[in-house]
Structures are given as C-alpha cells and as structure tokens.
PyMOL Python script that loads the backbone (N, CA, C, O; Angstrom):
from pymol import cmd

cmd.read_pdbstr("""\
ATOM      1  N   UNK A   1    -234.410 140.100 168.694  1.00  0.00           N
ATOM      2  CA  UNK A   1    -232.995 139.522 169.156  1.00  0.00           C
ATOM      3  C   UNK A   1    -232.436 140.602 169.915  1.00  0.00           C
ATOM      4  O   UNK A   1    -231.885 140.160 170.923  1.00  0.00           O
ATOM      5  N   UNK A   2    -232.365 141.886 169.814  1.00  0.00           N
ATOM      6  CA  UNK A   2    -231.742 142.920 170.574  1.00  0.00           C
ATOM      7  C   UNK A   2    -232.470 142.660 171.914  1.00  0.00           C
ATOM      8  O   UNK A   2    -231.731 142.722 172.897  1.00  0.00           O
ATOM      9  N   UNK A   3    -233.715 142.393 172.140  1.00  0.00           N
ATOM     10  CA  UNK A   3    -234.445 142.401 173.451  1.00  0.00           C
ATOM     11  C   UNK A   3    -233.835 141.197 174.318  1.00  0.00           C
ATOM     12  O   UNK A   3    -233.509 141.282 175.502  1.00  0.00           O
ATOM     13  N   UNK A   4    -233.742 140.050 173.498  1.00  0.00           N
ATOM     14  CA  UNK A   4    -233.087 138.959 174.103  1.00  0.00           C
ATOM     15  C   UNK A   4    -231.548 139.135 174.681  1.00  0.00           C
ATOM     16  O   UNK A   4    -231.084 138.748 175.754  1.00  0.00           O
ATOM     17  N   UNK A   5    -230.977 139.789 173.694  1.00  0.00           N
ATOM     18  CA  UNK A   5    -229.555 140.011 174.259  1.00  0.00           C
ATOM     19  C   UNK A   5    -229.456 140.935 175.446  1.00  0.00           C
ATOM     20  O   UNK A   5    -228.744 140.724 176.428  1.00  0.00           O
ATOM     21  N   UNK A   6    -230.284 142.039 175.254  1.00  0.00           N
ATOM     22  CA  UNK A   6    -230.383 142.957 176.600  1.00  0.00           C
ATOM     23  C   UNK A   6    -230.843 142.106 177.820  1.00  0.00           C
ATOM     24  O   UNK A   6    -230.314 142.282 178.918  1.00  0.00           O
ATOM     25  N   UNK A   7    -231.816 141.196 177.634  1.00  0.00           N
ATOM     26  CA  UNK A   7    -232.288 140.357 178.837  1.00  0.00           C
ATOM     27  C   UNK A   7    -231.280 139.651 179.563  1.00  0.00           C
ATOM     28  O   UNK A   7    -231.246 139.575 180.791  1.00  0.00           O
ATOM     29  N   UNK A   8    -230.272 139.018 178.594  1.00  0.00           N
ATOM     30  CA  UNK A   8    -229.129 138.415 179.165  1.00  0.00           C
ATOM     31  C   UNK A   8    -228.216 139.239 179.813  1.00  0.00           C
ATOM     32  O   UNK A   8    -227.799 139.033 180.953  1.00  0.00           O
ATOM     33  N   UNK A   9    -227.832 140.368 178.948  1.00  0.00           N
ATOM     34  CA  UNK A   9    -226.704 141.037 179.398  1.00  0.00           C
ATOM     35  C   UNK A   9    -226.963 141.907 180.711  1.00  0.00           C
ATOM     36  O   UNK A   9    -226.093 142.172 181.541  1.00  0.00           O
ATOM     37  N   UNK A  10    -228.201 142.281 180.764  1.00  0.00           N
ATOM     38  CA  UNK A  10    -228.654 143.176 181.853  1.00  0.00           C
ATOM     39  C   UNK A  10    -229.023 142.405 183.129  1.00  0.00           C
ATOM     40  O   UNK A  10    -229.166 142.963 184.218  1.00  0.00           O
ATOM     41  N   UNK A  11    -229.190 140.883 182.893  1.00  0.00           N
ATOM     42  CA  UNK A  11    -229.237 139.965 184.058  1.00  0.00           C
ATOM     43  C   UNK A  11    -230.768 140.126 184.459  1.00  0.00           C
ATOM     44  O   UNK A  11    -231.139 139.919 185.614  1.00  0.00           O
ATOM     45  N   UNK A  12    -231.566 140.475 183.525  1.00  0.00           N
ATOM     46  CA  UNK A  12    -233.074 140.697 184.097  1.00  0.00           C
ATOM     47  C   UNK A  12    -233.617 139.134 184.154  1.00  0.00           C
ATOM     48  O   UNK A  12    -234.714 138.973 184.690  1.00  0.00           O
ATOM     49  N   UNK A  13    -233.049 138.179 183.731  1.00  0.00           N
ATOM     50  CA  UNK A  13    -233.628 136.905 184.113  1.00  0.00           C
ATOM     51  C   UNK A  13    -233.413 136.434 185.586  1.00  0.00           C
ATOM     52  O   UNK A  13    -234.059 135.465 185.984  1.00  0.00           O
ATOM     53  N   UNK A  14    -232.530 137.078 186.421  1.00  0.00           N
ATOM     54  CA  UNK A  14    -232.509 136.953 187.736  1.00  0.00           C
ATOM     55  C   UNK A  14    -233.666 137.524 188.610  1.00  0.00           C
ATOM     56  O   UNK A  14    -233.702 137.294 189.819  1.00  0.00           O
ATOM     57  N   UNK A  15    -234.662 138.315 187.939  1.00  0.00           N
ATOM     58  CA  UNK A  15    -235.797 138.877 188.664  1.00  0.00           C
ATOM     59  C   UNK A  15    -236.867 138.076 188.307  1.00  0.00           C
ATOM     60  O   UNK A  15    -237.959 138.360 188.799  1.00  0.00           O
ATOM     61  N   UNK A  16    -236.770 137.018 187.461  1.00  0.00           N
ATOM     62  CA  UNK A  16    -237.900 136.224 187.209  1.00  0.00           C
ATOM     63  C   UNK A  16    -237.955 134.853 188.102  1.00  0.00           C
ATOM     64  O   UNK A  16    -237.005 134.074 188.167  1.00  0.00           O
ATOM     65  N   UNK A  17    -239.260 134.659 188.813  1.00  0.00           N
ATOM     66  CA  UNK A  17    -239.228 133.544 189.564  1.00  0.00           C
ATOM     67  C   UNK A  17    -239.156 132.314 189.025  1.00  0.00           C
ATOM     68  O   UNK A  17    -239.808 132.185 187.988  1.00  0.00           O
ATOM     69  N   UNK A  18    -238.539 131.324 189.424  1.00  0.00           N
ATOM     70  CA  UNK A  18    -238.340 129.972 188.876  1.00  0.00           C
ATOM     71  C   UNK A  18    -239.833 129.247 188.784  1.00  0.00           C
ATOM     72  O   UNK A  18    -240.833 129.600 189.408  1.00  0.00           O
ATOM     73  N   UNK A  19    -239.738 128.261 187.947  1.00  0.00           N
ATOM     74  CA  UNK A  19    -240.932 127.445 187.860  1.00  0.00           C
ATOM     75  C   UNK A  19    -240.824 126.469 188.925  1.00  0.00           C
ATOM     76  O   UNK A  19    -239.734 125.957 189.182  1.00  0.00           O
ATOM     77  N   UNK A  20    -242.046 126.131 189.664  1.00  0.00           N
ATOM     78  CA  UNK A  20    -241.988 125.030 190.986  1.00  0.00           C
ATOM     79  C   UNK A  20    -241.835 123.838 190.307  1.00  0.00           C
ATOM     80  O   UNK A  20    -242.203 123.680 189.143  1.00  0.00           O
ATOM     81  N   UNK A  21    -241.209 122.836 191.111  1.00  0.00           N
ATOM     82  CA  UNK A  21    -240.830 121.515 190.533  1.00  0.00           C
ATOM     83  C   UNK A  21    -242.213 120.707 190.145  1.00  0.00           C
ATOM     84  O   UNK A  21    -242.200 119.823 189.288  1.00  0.00           O
ATOM     85  N   UNK A  22    -243.443 121.101 190.874  1.00  0.00           N
ATOM     86  CA  UNK A  22    -244.705 120.651 190.433  1.00  0.00           C
ATOM     87  C   UNK A  22    -245.133 120.887 189.098  1.00  0.00           C
ATOM     88  O   UNK A  22    -245.894 120.086 188.556  1.00  0.00           O
ATOM     89  N   UNK A  23    -244.677 122.020 188.447  1.00  0.00           N
ATOM     90  CA  UNK A  23    -245.065 122.403 186.969  1.00  0.00           C
ATOM     91  C   UNK A  23    -243.745 122.238 185.988  1.00  0.00           C
ATOM     92  O   UNK A  23    -243.747 122.565 184.801  1.00  0.00           O
ATOM     93  N   UNK A  24    -242.760 121.745 186.603  1.00  0.00           N
ATOM     94  CA  UNK A  24    -241.377 121.440 185.665  1.00  0.00           C
ATOM     95  C   UNK A  24    -241.802 120.522 184.662  1.00  0.00           C
ATOM     96  O   UNK A  24    -242.813 119.840 184.830  1.00  0.00           O
ATOM     97  N   UNK A  25    -241.059 120.449 183.559  1.00  0.00           N
ATOM     98  CA  UNK A  25    -241.315 119.590 182.278  1.00  0.00           C
ATOM     99  C   UNK A  25    -241.262 118.101 182.832  1.00  0.00           C
ATOM    100  O   UNK A  25    -242.103 117.313 182.399  1.00  0.00           O
ATOM    101  N   UNK A  26    -240.410 117.705 183.680  1.00  0.00           N
ATOM    102  CA  UNK A  26    -240.357 116.341 183.976  1.00  0.00           C
ATOM    103  C   UNK A  26    -241.226 116.067 185.175  1.00  0.00           C
ATOM    104  O   UNK A  26    -240.942 114.983 185.685  1.00  0.00           O
ATOM    105  N   UNK A  27    -242.086 116.641 185.712  1.00  0.00           N
ATOM    106  CA  UNK A  27    -242.898 116.510 186.692  1.00  0.00           C
ATOM    107  C   UNK A  27    -243.909 115.415 186.342  1.00  0.00           C
ATOM    108  O   UNK A  27    -244.270 115.216 185.181  1.00  0.00           O
ATOM    109  N   UNK A  28    -244.347 114.721 187.377  1.00  0.00           N
ATOM    110  CA  UNK A  28    -245.668 113.732 187.045  1.00  0.00           C
ATOM    111  C   UNK A  28    -246.825 114.392 186.510  1.00  0.00           C
ATOM    112  O   UNK A  28    -247.511 113.837 185.652  1.00  0.00           O
ATOM    113  N   UNK A  29    -247.132 115.700 187.015  1.00  0.00           N
ATOM    114  CA  UNK A  29    -248.301 116.294 186.314  1.00  0.00           C
ATOM    115  C   UNK A  29    -248.241 116.642 184.981  1.00  0.00           C
ATOM    116  O   UNK A  29    -249.236 116.551 184.262  1.00  0.00           O
ATOM    117  N   UNK A  30    -246.803 117.167 184.439  1.00  0.00           N
ATOM    118  CA  UNK A  30    -246.782 117.571 183.132  1.00  0.00           C
ATOM    119  C   UNK A  30    -246.452 116.333 182.413  1.00  0.00           C
ATOM    120  O   UNK A  30    -246.734 116.363 181.215  1.00  0.00           O
ATOM    121  N   UNK A  31    -245.902 115.212 182.873  1.00  0.00           N
ATOM    122  CA  UNK A  31    -245.769 113.936 181.965  1.00  0.00           C
ATOM    123  C   UNK A  31    -247.123 113.334 181.775  1.00  0.00           C
ATOM    124  O   UNK A  31    -247.360 112.698 180.748  1.00  0.00           O
ATOM    125  N   UNK A  32    -248.009 113.495 182.687  1.00  0.00           N
ATOM    126  CA  UNK A  32    -249.498 113.096 182.523  1.00  0.00           C
ATOM    127  C   UNK A  32    -249.993 113.759 181.485  1.00  0.00           C
ATOM    128  O   UNK A  32    -250.567 113.214 180.542  1.00  0.00           O
ATOM    129  N   UNK A  33    -249.763 115.190 181.624  1.00  0.00           N
ATOM    130  CA  UNK A  33    -250.512 115.849 180.440  1.00  0.00           C
ATOM    131  C   UNK A  33    -250.137 115.873 179.058  1.00  0.00           C
ATOM    132  O   UNK A  33    -250.802 116.234 178.087  1.00  0.00           O
ATOM    133  N   UNK A  34    -248.748 115.347 179.135  1.00  0.00           N
ATOM    134  CA  UNK A  34    -248.228 115.283 177.594  1.00  0.00           C
ATOM    135  C   UNK A  34    -248.873 113.854 177.308  1.00  0.00           C
ATOM    136  O   UNK A  34    -249.423 113.700 176.218  1.00  0.00           O
ATOM    137  N   UNK A  35    -248.846 112.912 178.119  1.00  0.00           N
ATOM    138  CA  UNK A  35    -249.498 111.525 177.688  1.00  0.00           C
ATOM    139  C   UNK A  35    -250.977 111.847 177.126  1.00  0.00           C
ATOM    140  O   UNK A  35    -251.337 111.462 176.014  1.00  0.00           O
ATOM    141  N   UNK A  36    -251.859 112.644 178.067  1.00  0.00           N
ATOM    142  CA  UNK A  36    -253.062 112.909 177.336  1.00  0.00           C
ATOM    143  C   UNK A  36    -253.148 113.570 175.983  1.00  0.00           C
ATOM    144  O   UNK A  36    -254.010 113.258 175.160  1.00  0.00           O
ATOM    145  N   UNK A  37    -252.182 114.541 175.766  1.00  0.00           N
ATOM    146  CA  UNK A  37    -252.321 115.080 174.473  1.00  0.00           C
ATOM    147  C   UNK A  37    -251.695 114.227 173.414  1.00  0.00           C
ATOM    148  O   UNK A  37    -251.966 114.529 172.252  1.00  0.00           O
ATOM    149  N   UNK A  38    -250.746 113.011 173.670  1.00  0.00           N
ATOM    150  CA  UNK A  38    -250.386 112.232 172.898  1.00  0.00           C
ATOM    151  C   UNK A  38    -251.584 111.188 172.454  1.00  0.00           C
ATOM    152  O   UNK A  38    -251.694 110.797 171.292  1.00  0.00           O
ATOM    153  N   UNK A  39    -252.439 110.799 173.485  1.00  0.00           N
ATOM    154  CA  UNK A  39    -253.396 109.939 173.315  1.00  0.00           C
ATOM    155  C   UNK A  39    -254.421 110.523 172.520  1.00  0.00           C
ATOM    156  O   UNK A  39    -255.036 109.794 171.743  1.00  0.00           O
ATOM    157  N   UNK A  40    -254.753 111.991 172.620  1.00  0.00           N
ATOM    158  CA  UNK A  40    -255.690 112.822 171.785  1.00  0.00           C
ATOM    159  C   UNK A  40    -255.379 112.718 170.375  1.00  0.00           C
ATOM    160  O   UNK A  40    -256.253 112.526 169.530  1.00  0.00           O
ATOM    161  N   UNK A  41    -253.993 112.856 170.071  1.00  0.00           N
ATOM    162  CA  UNK A  41    -253.600 112.835 168.788  1.00  0.00           C
ATOM    163  C   UNK A  41    -253.558 111.399 168.027  1.00  0.00           C
ATOM    164  O   UNK A  41    -253.678 111.252 166.810  1.00  0.00           O
ATOM    165  N   UNK A  42    -253.375 110.434 168.925  1.00  0.00           N
ATOM    166  CA  UNK A  42    -253.632 108.944 168.482  1.00  0.00           C
ATOM    167  C   UNK A  42    -254.879 109.048 168.149  1.00  0.00           C
ATOM    168  O   UNK A  42    -255.061 109.187 166.939  1.00  0.00           O
ATOM    169  N   UNK A  43    -255.976 109.024 168.931  1.00  0.00           N
ATOM    170  CA  UNK A  43    -257.402 109.085 168.719  1.00  0.00           C
ATOM    171  C   UNK A  43    -257.645 109.902 167.336  1.00  0.00           C
ATOM    172  O   UNK A  43    -258.317 109.388 166.442  1.00  0.00           O
ATOM    173  N   UNK A  44    -257.169 110.979 167.216  1.00  0.00           N
ATOM    174  CA  UNK A  44    -257.482 111.801 166.008  1.00  0.00           C
ATOM    175  C   UNK A  44    -256.955 111.022 164.625  1.00  0.00           C
ATOM    176  O   UNK A  44    -257.643 111.024 163.604  1.00  0.00           O
ATOM    177  N   UNK A  45    -255.840 110.450 164.697  1.00  0.00           N
ATOM    178  CA  UNK A  45    -255.250 109.735 163.700  1.00  0.00           C
ATOM    179  C   UNK A  45    -256.040 108.529 163.426  1.00  0.00           C
ATOM    180  O   UNK A  45    -256.210 108.136 162.272  1.00  0.00           O
ATOM    181  N   UNK A  46    -256.504 107.958 164.398  1.00  0.00           N
ATOM    182  CA  UNK A  46    -257.386 106.663 164.203  1.00  0.00           C
ATOM    183  C   UNK A  46    -258.752 107.078 163.671  1.00  0.00           C
ATOM    184  O   UNK A  46    -259.312 106.298 162.901  1.00  0.00           O
ATOM    185  N   UNK A  47    -259.348 108.223 163.998  1.00  0.00           N
ATOM    186  CA  UNK A  47    -260.466 108.928 163.389  1.00  0.00           C
ATOM    187  C   UNK A  47    -260.195 109.154 161.850  1.00  0.00           C
ATOM    188  O   UNK A  47    -260.976 108.776 160.977  1.00  0.00           O
ATOM    189  N   UNK A  48    -259.202 109.703 161.650  1.00  0.00           N
ATOM    190  CA  UNK A  48    -258.887 110.008 160.253  1.00  0.00           C
ATOM    191  C   UNK A  48    -258.641 108.736 159.490  1.00  0.00           C
ATOM    192  O   UNK A  48    -259.032 108.711 158.323  1.00  0.00           O
ATOM    193  N   UNK A  49    -258.072 107.722 159.970  1.00  0.00           N
ATOM    194  CA  UNK A  49    -257.820 106.475 159.362  1.00  0.00           C
ATOM    195  C   UNK A  49    -259.190 105.856 159.054  1.00  0.00           C
ATOM    196  O   UNK A  49    -259.444 105.440 157.923  1.00  0.00           O
ATOM    197  N   UNK A  50    -260.083 105.795 160.075  1.00  0.00           N
ATOM    198  CA  UNK A  50    -261.437 105.186 159.923  1.00  0.00           C
ATOM    199  C   UNK A  50    -262.300 105.801 158.913  1.00  0.00           C
ATOM    200  O   UNK A  50    -262.972 105.107 158.151  1.00  0.00           O
ATOM    201  N   UNK A  51    -262.303 107.115 158.882  1.00  0.00           N
ATOM    202  CA  UNK A  51    -263.215 107.993 157.922  1.00  0.00           C
ATOM    203  C   UNK A  51    -262.540 107.916 156.402  1.00  0.00           C
ATOM    204  O   UNK A  51    -263.165 107.680 155.368  1.00  0.00           O
ATOM    205  N   UNK A  52    -261.251 108.147 156.505  1.00  0.00           N
ATOM    206  CA  UNK A  52    -260.689 108.378 155.197  1.00  0.00           C
ATOM    207  C   UNK A  52    -260.506 107.012 154.495  1.00  0.00           C
ATOM    208  O   UNK A  52    -261.151 106.831 153.462  1.00  0.00           O
ATOM    209  N   UNK A  53    -259.605 105.924 154.999  1.00  0.00           N
ATOM    210  CA  UNK A  53    -259.006 104.782 154.506  1.00  0.00           C
ATOM    211  C   UNK A  53    -260.063 103.734 154.380  1.00  0.00           C
ATOM    212  O   UNK A  53    -260.281 103.106 153.345  1.00  0.00           O
ATOM    213  N   UNK A  54    -260.795 103.572 155.669  1.00  0.00           N
ATOM    214  CA  UNK A  54    -261.767 102.406 155.715  1.00  0.00           C
ATOM    215  C   UNK A  54    -263.038 102.807 155.144  1.00  0.00           C
ATOM    216  O   UNK A  54    -263.826 101.937 154.772  1.00  0.00           O
ATOM    217  N   UNK A  55    -263.323 104.078 155.034  1.00  0.00           N
ATOM    218  CA  UNK A  55    -264.799 104.401 154.598  1.00  0.00           C
ATOM    219  C   UNK A  55    -265.937 104.493 155.574  1.00  0.00           C
ATOM    220  O   UNK A  55    -267.118 104.572 155.236  1.00  0.00           O
ATOM    221  N   UNK A  56    -265.551 104.480 156.652  1.00  0.00           N
ATOM    222  CA  UNK A  56    -266.785 104.336 157.880  1.00  0.00           C
ATOM    223  C   UNK A  56    -267.145 105.989 157.900  1.00  0.00           C
ATOM    224  O   UNK A  56    -266.266 106.851 157.883  1.00  0.00           O
ATOM    225  N   UNK A  57    -268.466 106.251 157.936  1.00  0.00           N
ATOM    226  CA  UNK A  57    -268.751 107.606 158.163  1.00  0.00           C
ATOM    227  C   UNK A  57    -268.492 108.224 159.408  1.00  0.00           C
ATOM    228  O   UNK A  57    -268.332 107.451 160.353  1.00  0.00           O
ATOM    229  N   UNK A  58    -268.408 109.518 159.644  1.00  0.00           N
ATOM    230  CA  UNK A  58    -268.044 110.206 160.778  1.00  0.00           C
ATOM    231  C   UNK A  58    -268.893 109.665 161.987  1.00  0.00           C
ATOM    232  O   UNK A  58    -268.336 109.312 163.027  1.00  0.00           O
ATOM    233  N   UNK A  59    -270.080 109.617 161.842  1.00  0.00           N
ATOM    234  CA  UNK A  59    -270.866 109.138 162.998  1.00  0.00           C
ATOM    235  C   UNK A  59    -270.525 107.592 163.445  1.00  0.00           C
ATOM    236  O   UNK A  59    -270.578 107.174 164.601  1.00  0.00           O
ATOM    237  N   UNK A  60    -270.198 106.911 162.392  1.00  0.00           N
ATOM    238  CA  UNK A  60    -269.534 105.518 162.775  1.00  0.00           C
ATOM    239  C   UNK A  60    -268.420 105.557 163.482  1.00  0.00           C
ATOM    240  O   UNK A  60    -268.240 104.742 164.386  1.00  0.00           O
ATOM    241  N   UNK A  61    -267.549 106.467 163.189  1.00  0.00           N
ATOM    242  CA  UNK A  61    -266.121 106.559 163.727  1.00  0.00           C
ATOM    243  C   UNK A  61    -266.519 106.882 165.328  1.00  0.00           C
ATOM    244  O   UNK A  61    -266.009 106.251 166.254  1.00  0.00           O
ATOM    245  N   UNK A  62    -267.435 107.880 165.509  1.00  0.00           N
ATOM    246  CA  UNK A  62    -267.858 108.351 166.730  1.00  0.00           C
ATOM    247  C   UNK A  62    -268.335 107.129 167.724  1.00  0.00           C
ATOM    248  O   UNK A  62    -267.988 106.969 168.894  1.00  0.00           O
ATOM    249  N   UNK A  63    -269.160 106.369 167.001  1.00  0.00           N
ATOM    250  CA  UNK A  63    -269.795 105.184 167.563  1.00  0.00           C
ATOM    251  C   UNK A  63    -268.786 103.945 168.045  1.00  0.00           C
ATOM    252  O   UNK A  63    -268.888 103.258 169.061  1.00  0.00           O
ATOM    253  N   UNK A  64    -267.903 103.888 167.122  1.00  0.00           N
ATOM    254  CA  UNK A  64    -266.706 103.042 167.558  1.00  0.00           C
ATOM    255  C   UNK A  64    -265.969 103.669 168.815  1.00  0.00           C
ATOM    256  O   UNK A  64    -265.666 102.940 169.760  1.00  0.00           O
ATOM    257  N   UNK A  65    -265.733 104.782 168.820  1.00  0.00           N
ATOM    258  CA  UNK A  65    -265.017 105.328 170.095  1.00  0.00           C
ATOM    259  C   UNK A  65    -265.864 105.262 171.280  1.00  0.00           C
ATOM    260  O   UNK A  65    -265.439 104.840 172.356  1.00  0.00           O
ATOM    261  N   UNK A  66    -267.171 105.712 171.078  1.00  0.00           N
ATOM    262  CA  UNK A  66    -268.076 105.532 172.289  1.00  0.00           C
ATOM    263  C   UNK A  66    -268.102 104.102 172.793  1.00  0.00           C
ATOM    264  O   UNK A  66    -268.034 103.896 174.005  1.00  0.00           O
ATOM    265  N   UNK A  67    -268.207 102.991 171.832  1.00  0.00           N
ATOM    266  CA  UNK A  67    -268.323 101.744 172.409  1.00  0.00           C
ATOM    267  C   UNK A  67    -267.053 101.491 173.079  1.00  0.00           C
ATOM    268  O   UNK A  67    -267.074 101.001 174.209  1.00  0.00           O
ATOM    269  N   UNK A  68    -265.917 101.780 172.488  1.00  0.00           N
ATOM    270  CA  UNK A  68    -264.664 101.405 173.150  1.00  0.00           C
ATOM    271  C   UNK A  68    -264.385 102.295 174.503  1.00  0.00           C
ATOM    272  O   UNK A  68    -263.647 101.814 175.363  1.00  0.00           O
ATOM    273  N   UNK A  69    -264.886 103.396 174.665  1.00  0.00           N
ATOM    274  CA  UNK A  69    -265.039 104.007 175.919  1.00  0.00           C
ATOM    275  C   UNK A  69    -265.901 103.355 176.928  1.00  0.00           C
ATOM    276  O   UNK A  69    -265.546 103.238 178.101  1.00  0.00           O
ATOM    277  N   UNK A  70    -267.083 102.913 176.453  1.00  0.00           N
ATOM    278  CA  UNK A  70    -268.027 102.118 177.342  1.00  0.00           C
ATOM    279  C   UNK A  70    -267.488 100.722 177.847  1.00  0.00           C
ATOM    280  O   UNK A  70    -267.647 100.302 178.992  1.00  0.00           O
ATOM    281  N   UNK A  71    -266.904 100.142 176.949  1.00  0.00           N
ATOM    282  CA  UNK A  71    -266.039  98.839 177.172  1.00  0.00           C
ATOM    283  C   UNK A  71    -264.921  98.667 178.136  1.00  0.00           C
ATOM    284  O   UNK A  71    -264.757  97.783 178.977  1.00  0.00           O
ATOM    285  N   UNK A  72    -264.004  99.954 177.764  1.00  0.00           N
ATOM    286  CA  UNK A  72    -262.996  99.991 178.781  1.00  0.00           C
ATOM    287  C   UNK A  72    -263.329 100.361 180.288  1.00  0.00           C
ATOM    288  O   UNK A  72    -262.742  99.954 181.291  1.00  0.00           O
ATOM    289  N   UNK A  73    -264.322 101.156 180.220  1.00  0.00           N
ATOM    290  CA  UNK A  73    -264.918 101.639 181.602  1.00  0.00           C
ATOM    291  C   UNK A  73    -265.370 100.497 182.166  1.00  0.00           C
ATOM    292  O   UNK A  73    -265.181 100.374 183.376  1.00  0.00           O
ATOM    293  N   UNK A  74    -266.016  99.485 181.481  1.00  0.00           N
ATOM    294  CA  UNK A  74    -266.713  98.327 182.135  1.00  0.00           C
ATOM    295  C   UNK A  74    -265.492  97.391 182.617  1.00  0.00           C
ATOM    296  O   UNK A  74    -265.488  96.925 183.756  1.00  0.00           O
ATOM    297  N   UNK A  75    -264.500  97.150 181.734  1.00  0.00           N
ATOM    298  CA  UNK A  75    -263.441  96.271 182.016  1.00  0.00           C
ATOM    299  C   UNK A  75    -262.645  96.834 183.189  1.00  0.00           C
ATOM    300  O   UNK A  75    -262.157  96.044 183.996  1.00  0.00           O
ATOM    301  N   UNK A  76    -262.507  97.956 183.314  1.00  0.00           N
ATOM    302  CA  UNK A  76    -261.790  98.791 184.495  1.00  0.00           C
ATOM    303  C   UNK A  76    -262.547  98.772 185.719  1.00  0.00           C
ATOM    304  O   UNK A  76    -261.958  98.621 186.789  1.00  0.00           O
ATOM    305  N   UNK A  77    -263.891  98.921 185.660  1.00  0.00           N
ATOM    306  CA  UNK A  77    -264.756  98.638 186.886  1.00  0.00           C
ATOM    307  C   UNK A  77    -264.749  97.444 187.380  1.00  0.00           C
ATOM    308  O   UNK A  77    -264.638  97.287 188.596  1.00  0.00           O
ATOM    309  N   UNK A  78    -264.871  96.360 186.495  1.00  0.00           N
ATOM    310  CA  UNK A  78    -264.736  94.904 186.863  1.00  0.00           C
ATOM    311  C   UNK A  78    -263.378  94.421 187.561  1.00  0.00           C
ATOM    312  O   UNK A  78    -263.337  93.546 188.426  1.00  0.00           O
ATOM    313  N   UNK A  79    -262.254  95.131 187.052  1.00  0.00           N
ATOM    314  CA  UNK A  79    -260.990  94.735 187.602  1.00  0.00           C
ATOM    315  C   UNK A  79    -260.993  95.452 189.033  1.00  0.00           C
ATOM    316  O   UNK A  79    -260.582  94.899 190.053  1.00  0.00           O
ATOM    317  N   UNK A  80    -261.472  96.662 188.985  1.00  0.00           N
ATOM    318  CA  UNK A  80    -261.325  97.413 190.229  1.00  0.00           C
ATOM    319  C   UNK A  80    -262.328  96.583 191.219  1.00  0.00           C
ATOM    320  O   UNK A  80    -261.868  96.320 192.330  1.00  0.00           O
ATOM    321  N   UNK A  81    -263.259  96.276 191.009  1.00  0.00           N
ATOM    322  CA  UNK A  81    -264.229  95.574 191.941  1.00  0.00           C
ATOM    323  C   UNK A  81    -263.647  94.194 192.264  1.00  0.00           C
ATOM    324  O   UNK A  81    -263.794  93.731 193.395  1.00  0.00           O
ATOM    325  N   UNK A  82    -263.005  93.538 191.330  1.00  0.00           N
ATOM    326  CA  UNK A  82    -262.393  92.339 191.529  1.00  0.00           C
ATOM    327  C   UNK A  82    -261.215  92.510 192.633  1.00  0.00           C
ATOM    328  O   UNK A  82    -261.126  91.733 193.584  1.00  0.00           O
ATOM    329  N   UNK A  83    -260.386  93.508 192.446  1.00  0.00           N
ATOM    330  CA  UNK A  83    -259.416  93.723 193.448  1.00  0.00           C
ATOM    331  C   UNK A  83    -259.876  94.063 194.873  1.00  0.00           C
ATOM    332  O   UNK A  83    -259.414  93.626 195.927  1.00  0.00           O
ATOM    333  N   UNK A  84    -260.760  94.828 194.711  1.00  0.00           N
ATOM    334  CA  UNK A  84    -261.290  95.359 196.161  1.00  0.00           C
ATOM    335  C   UNK A  84    -262.067  94.217 196.846  1.00  0.00           C
ATOM    336  O   UNK A  84    -262.034  94.260 198.076  1.00  0.00           O
ATOM    337  N   UNK A  85    -262.745  93.223 196.300  1.00  0.00           N
ATOM    338  CA  UNK A  85    -263.328  92.152 196.892  1.00  0.00           C
ATOM    339  C   UNK A  85    -262.229  90.997 197.257  1.00  0.00           C
ATOM    340  O   UNK A  85    -262.476  90.114 198.078  1.00  0.00           O
ATOM    341  N   UNK A  86    -261.071  91.093 196.604  1.00  0.00           N
ATOM    342  CA  UNK A  86    -259.807  90.202 197.028  1.00  0.00           C
ATOM    343  C   UNK A  86    -259.083  90.680 198.255  1.00  0.00           C
ATOM    344  O   UNK A  86    -258.169  90.099 198.839  1.00  0.00           O
ATOM    345  N   UNK A  87    -259.612  91.775 198.537  1.00  0.00           N
ATOM    346  CA  UNK A  87    -258.752  92.740 199.576  1.00  0.00           C
ATOM    347  C   UNK A  87    -257.427  93.168 199.251  1.00  0.00           C
ATOM    348  O   UNK A  87    -256.634  93.549 200.111  1.00  0.00           O
ATOM    349  N   UNK A  88    -257.179  93.115 198.068  1.00  0.00           N
ATOM    350  CA  UNK A  88    -255.691  93.691 197.588  1.00  0.00           C
ATOM    351  C   UNK A  88    -255.852  95.342 197.546  1.00  0.00           C
ATOM    352  O   UNK A  88    -254.807  95.988 197.467  1.00  0.00           O
ATOM    353  N   UNK A  89    -256.934  95.948 197.587  1.00  0.00           N
ATOM    354  CA  UNK A  89    -256.908  97.343 197.625  1.00  0.00           C
ATOM    355  C   UNK A  89    -257.381  97.860 198.972  1.00  0.00           C
ATOM    356  O   UNK A  89    -257.425  99.071 199.187  1.00  0.00           O
TER     357      UNK A  89
END
""", "prot")
cmd.dss("prot")
cmd.show_as("cartoon", "prot")
cmd.util.cbc("prot")
cmd.orient("prot")
C-alpha cells in the first residue's frame, strides 16, 4: 500500500510510457483476443457438459469437436468459394 501511495505522490507514473492504442483494452486486437478466450471457455463448458451430464466419454467429446471443426471449415470454404465465383470478393 505504501509503495502505491509513493508511486502516486512522487508522480513516478509520469515516467511510464503509455500503452499504444493498438494494445489498448478497446482496440480491435484486444477485443478479438477476448472473444477467443470467451470461445475457449464456452468450448470447455460444452466439453464438461458432454462428459459429465450426457455421459459421453472424453474421446467422444473430442470427436464431436473435431467433426464440428471440420464441418465449419467446409461450410466457410464453400461460402468463400461461392462469394468468389459470384464476383463479390
């Protein structure tokens, strides 16, 4: 507590370089990072639900997520290709 008070009263905070806007909490980069962490927590929650409540074995849960990843990649690839052939991209 004393160090913090001295930090403020001695104005040591003025010698610290400010964080660039690229790494600020409201920047696109940090918002995207936050969304990835939230997605990982949601996936962890779903894995726990599948293994504990539904009774799927751990390898079965991994298989579900692997198939979901493959199918989402397939759908995104097809949409991307469809937009490209229509001249929209």
